[in-house]
Structure formats: structure tokens, C-alpha cells
C-alpha positions, 0 to 999 in steps of 0.5 A: 416454773414460769411459762414462756410462750413463743407463738410463731406466726402470731398475726394469723387466725390461729396465732393471734387467737392463741396469743390472746388466750395465753395472755388471758391465762397469764403466760409471758407471751412472745409473738414471732412474725415478719411483720408483727405490727398487728400483734394482740396487745400485750404480746412481745414482738419478735420480728424475724424471717424464718428463712434467715437464721442469723436474723432469727438468732439475733431476734431471739437473743433474749428470748428463752421460751418454754413452749413453742406454738407453730402456726405458720407456713408458706405456699409455693407453686408446687408441693415439692417446693412447699415441702422444701420451704416449710421444712426449712423454716422449722429446721432453722427455728429448731436449730436456733432454739436448740442453743438455748436449752429452754424448750419443754414442748412444741405444738404444731398446727397443721390441718385436714390436708393431712388426710385429704391431700395437698393443694395439688391433689386435694380431695380428688375422686379415687383417693378419698378417705373414710370419714369421720377422719381419725388421727390413726389414719395413715399418711397418704402416699403423696408429698405433703408439707404437713408431713414434712413439718411433723417430721421436723418437729419429731426429729428436733424433739428427739434430738433436743429432748422436748415433748410435742403435739400436732393439732389438725383443725378443720376450716378455722373460723376466727378474725384475721386480716391477710390470712391465706385460709380465711373462710369466715371473713371471706363469706362475710365480705362476699355477703356484704358485697351481695347486700350492697349490689343486690346480688344473691348470696350463691352457694359456691360449692359441691352438692356433697358439701351442701347436703352432707355433714360437716364441722369447723374449728373456732380459733378459740377452741383450737387455742384451748387445745394447744395449751391443754396439750402442752401442759397435760402430761398424758396429752404429750407426744400425740396428734389431735384432731380439733373441731367445735364438737357439733356437726351441721349441714351447709344447706342449714347454715347458709340460709342463716348466714344470709339472714344475718346479712339480710340478703337472698340466697341460692343453694346448690343447683346442678353445678359448682359455682366457684366463689373465685369466679363470682368475686373476680371483678369485685375489687373496685366494688369493695373499694367503693364499699370501704370508702362509703362506710369508712372501713379499715381495709379497701383491698379485697385480696387482703380480706378474702381468700375465695380460692381456699373457700372454693377448696373447702366447699367444693370437696366431693365428700362430706367431711367430719372429724373424730376427736376421740384422741383428745376426748379420752384424755380429758379435753372436753371443750365445746363451741357452737358453730353457728355462734362461731360464725355470727360472733365473727361477723359481729366482731368484723362489723365492730372493727369496721372490716365489713359494713 
């Protein structure tokens, strides 16, 4: 049977890398986005707003996906609004897809806020989970739009008879422009500004993150797990952590990133020094850098998300994830984290995103 993929949120880090992997594996691949202009070559564009059911139904009129991969979310001012709107988007999508009777599997990408709490209560003292984070750990007693998304997937699966999987990456590293959670590109832009201005590449996070063990998720390894779970019988109807498979300390990796860019660095020293504050006056500096080097985007806020990098690197505990659930079922992919960062930097330079 022909596999037909619908990648929802196909222009972001996870969606675009997944679409490229699906094409490489010869899937018929559709990419749904409000603005699908930047889809990977070969992906069939579906322009739709998930809040507009009539538009969504019209856009999907001729599309009969067998596998749906959900890589999208919206951020609102409060977690209650996040829960309401992210659930609504998925409910609209499933209501339209239910009319087609074609869906065999739905894979949802969430993340470690499942364990660490929503934006409003993210990794706060007094409510910190044991690490490594394990899939069987119970939900926190807090509103969380990840939980709402999972509940919508499971409810639709029960109603419409498809299988499901949930995938929880930790800090996705990959190429995407305009993404709200983009640590790799944010650090590349920050390091480029440091090199241009002669500033030091200053660690913005906590002492626990600087000295403790950590891991991250390359977008390519997430894509492989998404496809594996959607096509492996014993992998269906379960949730999976997904990381590269190695661990590192930022006090080891930070100097290596600085060396790649040829800048001096400072590590942790007495207090957190937020990147959002460090970069708040760099918009004009970036415009000048973009003009001087002929870069593809002169808008700093379209490339960097320092607020989210501060969330990740400012946590008061070391954070690692356990991958037992997929390992025992046969998922054995591995990716070097240093290579994830350096290959991303190379690609950003090749594509004239950084100088």
C-alpha cells in the first residue's frame, strides 16, 4: 500500500526535516502550513489555517493521508489559552480527516515540558522531576498544552480507529528560520554577533546546566523515530523520548562552539546572564552584519529565539532523558551532539544565514 504523509507544521525545524526524510524514503508527502512557501523541494503544499475548519476542509479536499505527523503549536499569553487553542487546532484537523477514512497512524511531537512543566511554571524549584526523565513518569498536576494535544490524539484515535505515537524531544537542533524554539540557530547568530563586535561569547544559563549532564535531539534523528514508530507494529500506541543517544556537559561543548566561530568565551560566573538581555540591543547590529555579508535575512527576531534558549539553559537541574521505551522495541539510531551543532553551523553558513 502506498504511504501518503501529511506533515502538519512542515516549515519548522521538526516538520521540514521530517518532510525531507520522508521524501528520501519515497513517501508521497504533503506539507500543511499557513505559509508553505518555504517547504522542502518535492513536498506538495497545503495552505491552511488549523483554526479555520472550512478552509482546512477545502485545502485537504484531494488529500487522503495514511500517516499524519503533527509538528505544530501556537503560543498564547497564558497556559489556559495555550491549552484551549492547541487542542482546538488538533480537534479541527481530526474532524476534517475523519471524513476521509484514510488515516492509519498519527504521530505527535511534543517535548520535555511534559515533565518539566509549561512556560508559566517551567522547571521551578520545588517541583523538579527526577532525571533521567522516563516516559512512565506521571503528568504534573498543572495545565499543559502538551497534555491537551495528547488527549486530542488519543480521543480521535479511539473514535476513528487509527494508531498513534507521541514523541518527546529535548531541545531540537536543526535548520529552520522563524521557529519559536531554535537554540542552535540562536547560538550561531549570537556567536556571529560576538565575532563581529569583539564581544565574548558569554554562557547565559545556570550553574546546574553548565556543570551538569545534558542531551539534545537532532531533527534528523527525531524524523527517523517518527517514521519508525508509524510503520512498526510493536511501536504503535505509545509515547517515546527521543535524543541523540550521547550526553555532554555544556562546560565542554561551549568552548568548542566558541572555537568554531573563533571567539573568546566566558563560562558560568556567579549568576545567570540571560541571552535575551545580552541580545536585546543587537537588532541594528545584525542588520549591518546582514548587509555587509549579503545574508538572507536581516531580521534578528526571525532567526534567534533568545527567550527560549534562556528557558533551556537556565534550568536549575541537569536534564537528561531515558530512551528505554524505543530502544527495547528496536530503535537504535545514534547521532553525535557535537556533529549536530557543527553541521548545523556549516549549513547556516552555506545558506548565507550567518556570515
